[in-house]
N, C-alpha and C positions, 0 to 999 in steps of 0.2 A: 504493500500500500504506500502510495506517495505521501510524503510528509506535507502538511499544510503550512509549513514554514521552511525557510531555506536554511537547513542545518549545516553546521560546520563539517560534520562527517560527510554529508553529501557533496559539499564544495570540495573537500580534500580528495574525495574519490574522483570527482570530475577533473580535478587539476592533475593529480598524480596517478590516477588509474588504480589505486589501491588504498587500503587503510593507512593512515598516518597518525601517530600520537605525539602529543606534546610532552616534553620532559621539563618539569618545573625546576628552575635553578635559582639559588641564592648566591649572587656574585659578591656578597658582603660589601655592598655599597651603602652609603648613608641615605637619609632623606632630608632635604632642606627644610621640610616642615617640622622636623624634630631637632636638627642640629643647630638651629638658630639663624640659619641663612634667611629663612622666611619667618619661622616661628619655632618655639621649643615645645609647643603644645602637642603637635601631631594631630592627625584626624581623630575625631571622637571615637571612631569604631576600630581603629588600628591596633592590632596586637603586637607583642614584642618581636614577632617574626616578620613584621612588615608585610603581612599578607602573602608571604612566600612559604616554601616548604619548611616543615618544622623538624625534620629528622636528618638534615644534611650535616649538622654540626659544623666543623671547621673544614669540611672537605673543599678542595679546590674545584674550580669550574669543570676542569676536564675529568676529575674523579666523579663528580656528580653526574656528568653525562655518561660516563662508562657504566656506573651503577644503574642509571635510568634505562639505558639501552638493554642491559642484561635483564633487569626486573620486568620492565614493560614488554620487552620482546617475548619473554617466556609466558607472561600472563595473558597477553592479547594476540600472540602469534603475528606480530608485525615486524617489519624490517626497516621501515623509514620513520624518522622522527624530526620534530621541530624543537629546537633548543629555545625554551621559553625563559627569558631573563625576567623573573617575576617579583622578587622581594624588594621592598622599598622603592627608591627612585633610580631606575636603571640608566639615567643620563647624568647622574650626580658624580661624574668623573670626566677627565679629559678625553678627547676623541682618540688620543694615542692609546690610553689604557683600554678604552672600549674596543678599539680595533684589534688589539692583542687577544682580548677575550673572544671576540667573534671568530678570529682566525683559528683559535684553539678549538672552538665548537665545530667549525666547518672542516677541520682536519679529520674528523670522523666521517667515514664514508656513509654511515647510516643517517647523518644529519643532512636533511634536504631543505631546511629552512630555519629562519630565526624570527622570534617574536620578542619585542622589547616593550616592557611595561614601564610607563613613566607618567609624570605630571604634565599637563598642557602648558604650564608656565616655566618648564625647565628643559626646554630644547633650544639650543643656541645655534648660531651659524655654523660652527665647526661640526656640531652634531648633524646638521642637515647635509653638509658636504659628505660626511661619513656614511649616512644612511643612503644617500643617492648612489654612492659607490657600492655599498653593500647590496642595494636593490638590483644592480646590474649583475651581481654575482650569484644571488640566491633568491629564494622565495622569502619575502620579508613582510612582516606586519609591525606597525608601531601602535601600541595600545595606550590610549589616553584616558586617565581617570577623570571623567567629567562628573558623573554621578547624577547631576540634575542641571537643567538650564536656569533654575530659579535661584536668585540671590539669597533669599531667605533660607533655602535649603543648604546652600553652600556655606552660609554663615553657621548654621546649626552643626553641620558636619565638620566645621573648622578646616575647610579645604584651603583657605587663604589664596584662592585664585578666583577669577570671574569668568563669565561666559566669553568675554572678548579674548581672553588667553586661549581658550579652546578654539574659537573661530580662527584666530590668526595662525595658530600652529597647524590646524587641520588644513587650511588653505595652502600653507607653505609645503606641507607634505604631499598634498594632492597635486600641486603644481609639479612636483618631482615624480609623480606617478607611483607614490608609495602608498600601500594599503594602510588605512586607518581604521582601528577598532575603538569604539567608544564604550566605556564602562558606565552603566547606569544603576541606580538603586531604586527599587520599588518598596514603598513602606516608610519613607522618611516622614517623621512626625510633622504634621501641619500641611503636608501636600494632599491636595484633592485629586480625584480622578481626572479632572480637567487639567491640572498641573502636569500629571503624569503623561497624558496624551499630548500635551504641548511639547514635551521633551521628545516624544517619538516623532512627531511631525517635523520638528526642527531638525532632527538627525536625518530624516528623509530628505529635507530640503537642502541641507548642506552637502549631502552626498557621501557620508561615511560608507566604508566598505563592509564593516562588521559592527556588531553590537554584542556586548555581554550584559545580561540582565542579572542583577544580584538582588536577593531578598535582604532587607534590613534584618540582621540577626545580631545576637549578643555573644561576644567572646569574653573569656576570662581575663581579668586584670586590665580591662579597658575602662576609660571614663564613661563609655556608654553603659557598661555593666553597673557602674555606681548609680547612674540615673535610673536604670531598670530596677535595681534593688530598692530604690526609693519610690517605686511605683509611678515614675514620671515618663516612661517610654511605653506607649501602646504598640503591641505587635499585631500584625495581620494574622488571621486564621488562614489555614491552607486554602479554604474555599475562596476567601477574599483575594488572596495572592494569585490563585489560578485565574480568576476572572479578570483581574487587573492586568495580568501578563498577556492574556489573550487580547484584551482591549488594546494594550500597547502594541502588540504585533499587528493587529488589524490596521493600525495607523502608521506602520513602518513599511517603507518601500520593500517590495518583494525581491529586489536585487541585493538587499543587505544580508550578509551572512550572519546567522545567529550562532555565536560562539558559545553562549551559555544561557540557560533558561532559569537558573536559580543559584543562589549563593550556597557554597559548601565549604566546610572547614573540618579539620580533624576533630574527632570526638573528645580528645584530651583537653581541648581548649574551648569547646563549644558549650554555651549556656542555654540559649533559647532562640526560636521556638523549637520544641522537640520534634515536631512533625517534619521540619526541614532536613533532619538527618537522613530521612529516606528519600534520597534524591530521585531514584527511579520512579517512585510512587508519585512524586510531584510532577515529573515530566510526563508520565502516563496520564495524570489528571489533566494536564494542559492539552494533551492530544485529544482526550475525550471531550473537553470543553469545545475545542475547535469543531469536532464532529457533531456535537450537540447543536451548535450554532450553524452548521454547514458553512463554515467560514474559512478564512485563510489569511496569511500574511499580506497586508496591503489592501484588504477589502475596502476599508473605509477611508483610504486616501482621497483627498479632494483634488489632487493633481496627478498627471500621468507619470508613470515610471517606465524606464527603458526595458526592464525585464518583463517578459510575458507572464501573465497571471497563470499559476498552475491549475486553478479552479475557476469556473465561470460563476458570475454572480447569479 
């Protein structure tokens, strides 16, 4: 059965002709939202691992890749991988240092692409030059933590960037034909359904190539956990999240690759909501909601998209 949204798995199979998996990497880089360059607060939801893998310890990048290839290769019977530089801000280093890391990653024959997670306000000219060079060599994504287009939400999350930072960086990357993936959060306190749909329509209009949808969830030892324990953070039920996610996707261009449908984190550091720990159940519930509505990604867009709709209205 054809998916009613453009999944990352489908995209990778179209591009590479086979399954490809991401290897999450912690390159041990800082975050300017933590080290004082922007702020020392950090994002309200961020854990001590900077949203990266929690079991890499002090392993070097090449050791993390080697372990990832062996573990994921056996588990999923795959031979090709994307090196995903995930933890903290992966442009918080000189282009020279970053180039060496990417070269080490690409020295593995199994690595067929690179994905770089970073902030929209922390990509500079030398990084753009490097990414343009890298994009000519390999399959490349740059992932930007937008979370929301709304200033009130960015302030609550303590992002310390604004929508203009995202717009400027996205346009610079797109000008260089570099794939851009935007991270978003559904369930931010104070955001209405209308606010959430505005984020989806904006991302469709600016022409990002991919989107990751995260559920607002609570992790141990974060400032968000403190507020949650004080009863100040309302969390969505699974049913609410499923409906809002489908609403979001109905307002997202069908040419945009959906790299993630829900937030997920290791059980060791996860607090709430408990239902989010069953990722496959959440994804299946989203699929069923699409079927129930007889709907699909992009159904409610008010402007045309270049990718043909997989389902008729």
